[in-house]
VMD Tcl script that draws the C-alpha trace (Angstrom):
set ca {
  {11.75 9.22 -3.51}
  {8.53 11.05 -3.37}
  {7.54 12.62 -0.15}
  {4.01 12.06 1.12}
  {1.89 14.02 3.85}
  {-0.45 11.44 5.34}
  {-2.27 13.87 7.74}
  {-5.25 14.28 5.56}
  {-5.30 10.55 5.05}
  {-5.28 10.05 8.64}
  {-8.16 12.22 9.16}
  {-10.30 10.77 6.45}
  {-9.57 7.21 7.73}
  {-10.39 7.97 11.24}
  {-13.87 9.46 10.03}
  {-14.65 6.83 7.47}
  {-13.91 3.38 9.11}
  {-14.60 1.54 12.11}
  {-11.51 -0.09 13.50}
  {-10.49 -3.07 13.20}
  {-11.37 -3.41 9.39}
  {-10.12 -5.09 6.34}
  {-8.28 -2.29 4.54}
  {-7.42 -2.27 0.87}
  {-4.00 -0.76 0.16}
  {-3.26 0.41 -3.52}
  {0.21 1.03 -5.08}
  {1.61 1.53 -8.65}
  {5.20 0.54 -9.21}
  {7.55 -0.49 -12.14}
  {6.86 -4.19 -12.94}
  {10.12 -5.39 -11.12}
  {10.32 -8.45 -9.11}
  {12.68 -6.77 -6.53}
  {9.96 -4.02 -5.92}
  {7.27 -6.43 -5.55}
  {9.19 -8.53 -2.99}
  {9.97 -5.32 -1.07}
  {6.26 -4.45 -0.98}
  {5.27 -8.00 -0.11}
  {7.73 -8.10 2.86}
  {5.75 -5.13 4.40}
  {2.78 -7.35 4.81}
  {2.19 -10.73 6.74}
  {1.81 -13.84 4.85}
  {-1.97 -13.90 5.24}
  {-2.49 -10.53 3.50}
  {-4.32 -10.98 0.17}
  {-2.34 -9.65 -2.82}
  {-3.47 -9.17 -6.40}
  {-1.73 -7.30 -9.11}
  {-2.64 -5.97 -12.69}
  {0.09 -5.18 -15.20}
  {-0.32 -2.08 -17.43}
  {-0.93 -2.70 -21.21}
  {2.65 -2.03 -22.01}
  {3.91 -4.28 -19.09}
  {6.04 -1.67 -17.60}
  {3.98 -1.06 -14.52}
  {1.94 -2.98 -12.12}
  {-0.93 -1.81 -10.05}
  {-0.76 -3.81 -6.78}
  {-3.82 -4.23 -4.24}
  {-3.30 -5.59 -0.86}
  {-6.08 -6.49 1.67}
  {-5.38 -7.01 5.38}
  {-7.27 -6.49 8.60}
  {-6.04 -3.39 10.21}
  {-6.33 -2.54 13.90}
  {-6.33 1.07 13.60}
  {-5.33 4.26 11.61}
  {-1.75 4.35 12.78}
  {-1.10 0.75 11.36}
  {-2.35 1.85 7.93}
  {-0.24 5.11 7.82}
  {2.85 3.17 8.99}
  {2.46 0.74 6.11}
  {1.99 3.72 3.57}
  {5.02 5.32 5.07}
  {7.25 2.20 4.59}
  {5.79 1.61 1.07}
  {6.64 5.25 0.08}
  {10.22 4.75 1.09}
  {10.69 2.14 -1.69}
  {12.01 3.71 -4.81}
  {9.56 3.84 -7.74}
  {6.40 3.16 -5.55}
  {3.56 5.31 -5.76}
  {0.82 4.99 -3.16}
  {-2.68 5.64 -3.79}
}
mol new
graphics top color blue
foreach p $ca { graphics top sphere $p radius 0.5 }
foreach p [lrange $ca 0 end-1] q [lrange $ca 1 end] { graphics top cylinder $p $q radius 0.2 }
display resetview
């Protein structure tokens, strides 16, 4: 599992966005249904998911759009996603 430090992201989000806002999460993960399901479970049903498979089909880029109320909600989602083995948060 890769360890992330979200302090810089927290600062950038606080400066760059007016909350609440529609936030776009980006992830890269192995193209496995299990991993996609684990990521999907982190978000409510109304979140908008899109994905794009790599040319070789081994990986998938996942984008999720959801209305977030504040920076802490965004960081919390990223922390949970980064705990899923194989997921890279962008």
